[in-house]
C-alpha positions in Angstrom: -0.1 0.0 0.4 1.3 3.4 -0.9 3.1 5.6 2.0 3.5 9.2 1.7 6.4 10.5 3.5 5.6 14.0 2.5 2.0 15.7 1.1 1.5 18.6 -0.8 -0.9 21.5 0.5 -4.6 20.9 1.1 -6.8 20.6 -1.7 -9.6 23.2 -0.5 -6.4 25.9 -0.3 -5.4 24.5 -4.2 -9.1 25.1 -4.8 -9.7 28.6 -3.3 -6.4 30.1 -5.1 -8.0 28.5 -8.1 -11.4 30.6 -7.4 -9.3 33.7 -7.5 -7.4 33.1 -10.5 -10.9 32.3 -12.2 -13.0 35.3 -11.0 -10.1 37.7 -11.9 -9.8 36.6 -15.2 -13.5 36.6 -16.1 -13.0 40.2 -15.3 -9.9 41.0 -17.3 -11.4 39.2 -20.3 -14.8 41.0 -20.2 -12.8 44.5 -20.4 -11.1 43.4 -23.4 -14.1 42.6 -24.9 -15.8 45.8 -24.0 -12.8 48.1 -24.4 -10.5 46.2 -27.0 -6.9 47.8 -27.2 -7.3 50.4 -24.4 -8.1 47.9 -21.8 -5.2 45.7 -23.3 -2.6 48.5 -23.0 -4.0 49.3 -19.5 -3.7 45.8 -18.5 0.0 45.9 -20.0 1.0 49.0 -18.0 -0.5 47.6 -14.9 0.6 44.2 -14.8 4.3 44.1 -17.0 5.0 48.0 -16.5 5.2 48.2 -20.5 3.3 50.9 -22.3 3.9 51.3 -26.0 1.2 52.8 -28.8 1.6 49.6 -31.0 2.8 46.5 -29.4 3.6 44.7 -32.6 7.7 44.5 -33.2 9.2 46.6 -36.2 11.5 44.8 -38.4 14.1 47.0 -37.1 13.6 46.1 -33.6 13.9 42.3 -34.4 17.1 43.0 -36.1 18.5 44.8 -33.2 17.4 41.5 -31.0 19.2 39.4 -33.2 22.4 41.6 -33.4 22.5 41.4 -29.5 23.0 37.5 -29.8 26.3 35.7 -30.2 27.1 33.5 -32.8 26.9 30.6 -30.3 23.4 31.7 -29.2 22.3 31.3 -32.4 23.6 28.4 -33.5 22.1 26.7 -30.4 18.7 28.4 -31.2 18.8 26.5 -34.9 20.1 23.5 -33.5 17.1 23.3 -31.1 14.6 24.4 -33.6 15.9 21.5 -36.3 15.0 18.8 -33.9 11.6 20.2 -32.9 11.2 20.7 -37.0 12.4 17.4 -38.0 10.2 15.5 -35.3 7.4 17.6 -36.5 7.7 16.7 -40.0 8.2 12.8 -39.5 4.4 13.4 -37.3 3.1 15.3 -40.3 4.2 12.1 -42.8 2.1 9.9 -40.3 -1.1 11.8 -41.3 -2.8 10.5 -44.3 -5.8 11.7 -46.3 -8.0 8.8 -47.3 -10.7 8.2 -50.0 -12.5 4.6 -49.9 -15.6 3.0 -51.9 -17.1 1.5 -48.8 -20.0 0.1 -50.9 -20.4 0.1 -54.5 -20.8 3.6 -55.6 -20.1 5.2 -52.3 -17.2 7.1 -51.5 -15.9 8.3 -48.2 -12.9 10.1 -47.3 -11.1 12.4 -44.9 -8.7 15.3 -45.4 -6.4 16.8 -43.1 -6.5 20.7 -43.3 -4.5 23.1 -41.1 -6.4 25.8 -39.2 -6.0 29.5 -40.8 -4.7 31.4 -37.9 -2.9 30.6 -34.6 -1.6 32.8 -31.5 1.1 31.4 -29.8 2.0 32.7 -26.1 5.3 32.5 -25.3 5.9 32.8 -21.7 8.7 35.2 -20.4 8.0 37.2 -17.5 9.6 35.2 -14.9 12.3 33.4 -17.6 12.8 34.1 -21.0 11.2 30.8 -22.2 12.4 30.9 -25.7 11.9 27.0 -26.2 8.2 27.7 -26.2 8.7 29.8 -29.6 9.9 26.5 -31.1 7.5 24.3 -30.1 4.6 26.6 -31.2 5.6 28.5 -34.0 7.5 25.9 -36.0 4.9 22.8 -35.2 2.1 25.1 -36.5 4.3 26.0 -39.7 4.8 22.1 -40.3 0.9 21.7 -40.3 0.7 24.5 -43.0 -0.9 27.1 -40.9 -0.9 30.2 -42.9 -1.1 33.1 -40.4 0.9 32.7 -37.1 1.4 35.5 -34.4 3.2 35.4 -31.4 2.6 37.3 -28.1 5.6 37.2 -25.5 5.8 39.7 -22.4 8.6 42.0 -22.1 11.5 40.6 -19.7 12.8 42.9 -16.8 11.3 45.9 -18.5 12.4 45.7 -22.2 12.2 43.3 -25.2 14.0 39.8 -24.5 16.1 39.4 -27.3 16.6 35.6 -27.6 12.5 35.0 -27.4 12.3 37.6 -30.5 15.1 35.8 -32.2 13.4 32.2 -31.7 9.9 33.3 -32.8 11.3 35.3 -35.9 13.7 32.2 -36.6 10.7 29.6 -36.0 8.8 32.0 -38.7 6.3 33.9 -37.0 4.2 36.1 -39.4 3.8 39.0 -36.6 5.6 39.2 -33.3 4.1 41.3 -30.3 5.7 42.1 -27.1 2.5 41.5 -25.0 1.9 39.2 -22.0 -0.3 37.6 -19.7 -4.3 37.6 -19.9 -4.2 40.7 -22.1 -2.1 39.0 -24.6 -4.1 35.9 -24.7 -7.7 37.7 -24.8 -6.3 40.0 -27.4 -5.3 37.5 -29.4 -8.3 35.6 -29.1 -11.1 38.1 -29.1 -9.3 40.6 -31.6 -9.0 44.3 -31.2 -8.5 47.1 -33.6 -4.5 46.9 -33.8 -4.5 42.7 -33.4 -6.6 40.6 -35.7 -8.0 37.8 -33.9 -7.0 34.0 -34.6 -8.7 30.7 -34.7 -6.8 28.8 -32.3 -4.5 29.9 -29.1 -1.5 27.7 -28.0 1.3 27.7 -25.4 1.8 27.2 -22.1 1.8 30.1 -19.4 1.0 31.0 -15.7 -2.0 30.1 -13.8 -3.8 33.4 -15.4 -3.0 32.8 -19.0 -4.1 29.0 -18.5 -7.3 30.0 -16.9 -7.8 32.5 -19.7 -7.3 30.0 -22.3 -10.0 28.0 -20.5 -12.5 30.4 -20.6 -11.9 31.5 -24.1 -11.9 27.9 -25.3 -15.2 27.7 -27.5 -14.5 31.0 -28.8 -11.5 29.7 -30.1 -9.8 26.2 -30.3 -6.8 25.5 -27.9 -4.2 23.4 -27.6 -4.6 21.8 -24.3 -5.2 22.9 -20.7 -2.0 23.7 -19.7 -1.3 24.7 -16.1 1.8 24.6 -13.9 4.7 22.3 -14.9 4.4 19.1 -13.1 6.9 16.6 -12.9 6.9 12.9 -11.4 10.2 10.9 -10.9 9.5 7.4 -11.0 12.7 5.7 -9.2 14.0 2.5 -7.7 17.2 1.8 -5.9 19.2 1.6 -9.1 19.3 5.3 -9.0 20.6 7.8 -6.3 19.2 10.5 -4.3 21.2 13.2 -5.7 19.9 12.7 -9.3 16.3 12.2 -8.1 16.6 15.3 -5.9 18.1 17.0 -9.1 15.4 16.1 -11.5 12.4 17.1 -8.9 13.9 20.9 -8.2 14.8 21.3 -11.7 11.1 21.5 -12.8 9.8 22.9 -9.3 11.7 25.9 -10.3 9.3 26.8 -12.8 7.1 28.3 -10.3 6.0 28.3 -7.0 3.1 26.1 -7.8 4.6 23.5 -9.7 4.3 19.8 -8.3 7.2 17.7 -7.9 6.4 14.0 -6.8 9.1 11.3 -6.3 7.6 7.5 -6.5 9.7 4.9 -5.5 9.6 1.4 -4.1 12.7 2.0 -2.1 12.0 4.0 1.2 16.0 4.7 1.7 16.0 6.3 -1.9 13.0 8.5 -0.7 14.8 9.6 2.4 18.2 10.0 0.5 16.5 12.3 -2.1 14.6 14.4 0.6 17.9 14.9 2.2 19.8 15.8 -1.0 16.8 18.5 -2.1 17.6 20.2 1.3 21.1 20.3 0.7 20.6 21.3 -3.2 18.4 24.0 -1.8 21.4 26.1 -0.3 23.0 26.3 -3.4 20.5 26.5 -6.6 20.3 29.9 -7.8 16.5 29.4 -7.9 16.1 28.1 -5.1 13.5 30.7 -3.7 11.0 29.8 -6.2 12.1 26.0 -5.9 11.9 25.5 -2.1 8.1 27.2 -2.1 7.1 24.8 -4.9 8.4 21.8 -3.2 7.3 22.6 0.1 3.9 23.4 -0.6 3.0 21.1 -3.8 6.2 18.3 -3.5 5.2 14.6 -2.4 7.1 11.6 -1.9 5.3 8.6 -2.3 6.7 4.8 -1.1 4.8 1.9 -2.7 5.5 -1.7 -1.7 5.7 -2.9 -5.8 6.6 -1.7 -9.3 2.7 -3.1 -10.0 1.8 -0.5 -7.4 4.1 2.1 -8.7 2.3 1.9 -12.2 -1.0 2.4 -10.5 -0.1 5.6 -8.9 1.7 6.9 -11.5 -1.4 6.3 -13.7 -3.2 8.1 -11.0 -1.3 11.3 -10.7 -1.2 11.4 -14.7 1.6 13.7 -14.5 2.8 16.1 -17.4 6.1 14.9 -17.1 7.4 11.4 -15.9 11.0 10.5 -15.4 11.3 7.1 -15.3 14.6 6.0 -13.6 14.4 2.2 -12.8 16.2 -1.3 -13.8 13.3 -1.7 -16.2 12.2 1.6 -17.6 10.3 0.1 -20.9 8.0 -1.8 -18.6 6.5 2.0 -17.4 6.1 2.1 -21.4 4.5 -0.6 -22.0 2.0 -0.2 -19.1 1.5 3.3 -18.1 -1.3 5.0 -19.9 -2.1 8.6 -18.7 1.2 10.9 -18.8 1.9 13.9 -21.1 5.7 12.8 -22.2 7.8 9.9 -20.7 11.7 10.2 -20.3 13.2 6.8 -20.1 16.1 6.0 -18.2 18.8 8.2 -16.4 20.6 9.4 -19.6 17.4 11.3 -20.4 15.6 13.8 -18.5 12.7 16.3 -18.7 15.0 19.4 -19.4 16.1 17.7 -22.8 12.3 17.6 -23.7 11.9 20.9 -22.6 14.9 22.6 -24.5 16.1 20.8 -27.0 15.8 17.0 -28.1 12.6 17.5 -30.1 9.6 16.3 -28.9 7.0 19.0 -27.9 7.2 20.5 -24.2 3.7 21.6 -24.4 1.9 18.9 -22.4 -1.3 18.5 -20.6 -1.3 19.1 -16.6 -3.8 19.1 -13.9 -4.9 15.3 -15.0 -5.7 16.1 -18.5 -3.2 13.3 -19.7 -6.3 11.1 -18.8 -7.8 12.2 -21.8 -5.3 14.0 -24.3 -1.8 14.1 -25.5 0.4 17.2 -25.7 1.0 19.6 -28.5 2.0 18.5 -31.9 1.2 18.7 -35.7 -2.1 16.8 -35.3 -3.2 19.6 -32.8 -3.0 22.4 -35.6 -4.6 19.9 -38.2 -8.9 19.6 -38.9 -9.8 16.1 -39.9 -12.7 16.7 -42.3 -14.9 14.4 -43.8 -16.8 14.1 -47.3 -18.9 11.7 -49.1 -19.8 11.2 -52.9 -22.7 8.7 -54.1 -21.7 7.9 -57.8 -24.4 5.8 -59.1 -28.4 5.9 -59.2 -28.4 2.3 -57.6 -26.0 3.4 -54.7 -28.4 6.3 -53.9 -31.6 4.4 -53.9 -30.0 1.7 -52.1 -28.8 3.9 -49.0 -31.8 6.1 -49.2 -34.1 3.6 -48.5 -32.1 2.7 -45.2 -31.8 6.1 -44.5 -35.3 6.8 -44.9 -36.5 3.6 -42.7 -34.0 5.1 -39.7 -35.1 8.6 -40.2 -39.1 8.0 -39.4 -37.5 5.4 -36.8 -36.5 8.8 -35.1 -39.7 10.7 -36.2 -37.6 13.1 -38.6 -40.0 13.3 -41.4 -37.8 16.1 -43.1 -34.9 14.0 -43.3 -36.7 11.0 -44.7 -38.0 13.0 -47.5 -34.3 14.2 -48.0 -33.6 10.7 -48.7 -37.3 9.9 -50.2 -36.6 12.1 -53.0 -33.5 10.6 -54.0 -35.1 7.0 -54.0 -37.9 8.4 -56.1 -35.8 10.4 -58.8 -33.2 7.5 -59.1 -34.8 4.5 -58.4 -38.4 3.7 -57.4 -41.1 6.2 -58.4 -43.9 5.3 -56.0 -42.5 6.5 -52.5 -44.7 8.9 -50.8 -43.9 12.0 -49.1 -42.4 11.4 -45.8 -43.3 8.2 -45.4 -40.7 5.3 -44.7 -39.4 3.4 -47.9 -40.5 -0.3 -47.8 
């Protein structure tokens, strides 16, 4: 039976925090809808201390940001983007249009079409998260999206050169320096200066995530992406330092980022907890990571590997780092996760930054029903049908008519009946099931 050596804060406290965020976002989005650019500008000044008459970056500003990066910086960005693009292209190649004659004279098919416009949010208030530009813009480009705009907040009161460079090199059509709810709301609802989009993608803080949730339906979204989560699954084939490093490496994202250790070794569990305390004395981001570990960290000890699999699926974490003697067992048996990182040689940071898989992943249990961002998220699979012969229309029409009348839909039945009369039997009465 699973035992908790460390628990996170009470669920009721988490719910209270969520309610405050939800109420705040509702008010902000209503203001953007009512007042457009004026509301967006006021929010940018209020939340980011950032005021411009036009938040769209000029070509000169983009060139200036590019010039501030070293050749090594630019090469590293291009390398990471090449990995993301390569994997996305392989994903796209796995998607096929189909057309099949399912019955004589009846042809059905589907096509995979990209959405027409996407707004990519690139978080950058606390850290300049340029990797999010790779993950969203490049993947949308590979999908064939014709119009891609990006929004990223200012970093320390000015443009973030690395984020701007990443957005530009990834292929964004228009780049805005705008953050938070005001950015997401403007892209979804549209304003006089920002043409609205059909879909929002990209991670963000709790307010950005809630704004996307509330805007879903008005526009499409990639997924509900809340605070970063990490689950480390480990046995005594690894040590506490490695586990602690991987937990804190994700806890530094924010003070509400869950970091959980799941193990069948109590010794490893206690060693990891001790190593976390040691690392928090030297980690430059310890102020954030320590709060996340205190409030959202958990340590769970299971009796067996089987129990670890069950617990891991219950948690349904965004990132799952598996460091056991047989990590492929978890690949074979787990069903609920955003991304798996198998074996001690890999880690979540590789996936976040450079290895090529997408780092925009489901959180808060959404891994139970969805995967992460990929080319397919930007595609609409649409169907079509074609009836080639009189005989086929008559045959399918007779079935359709009877089924419509079984449901009481006389108008639907007549759509079938008129075709049966014209292409087959002439004596079918109006709005009556064909015999």
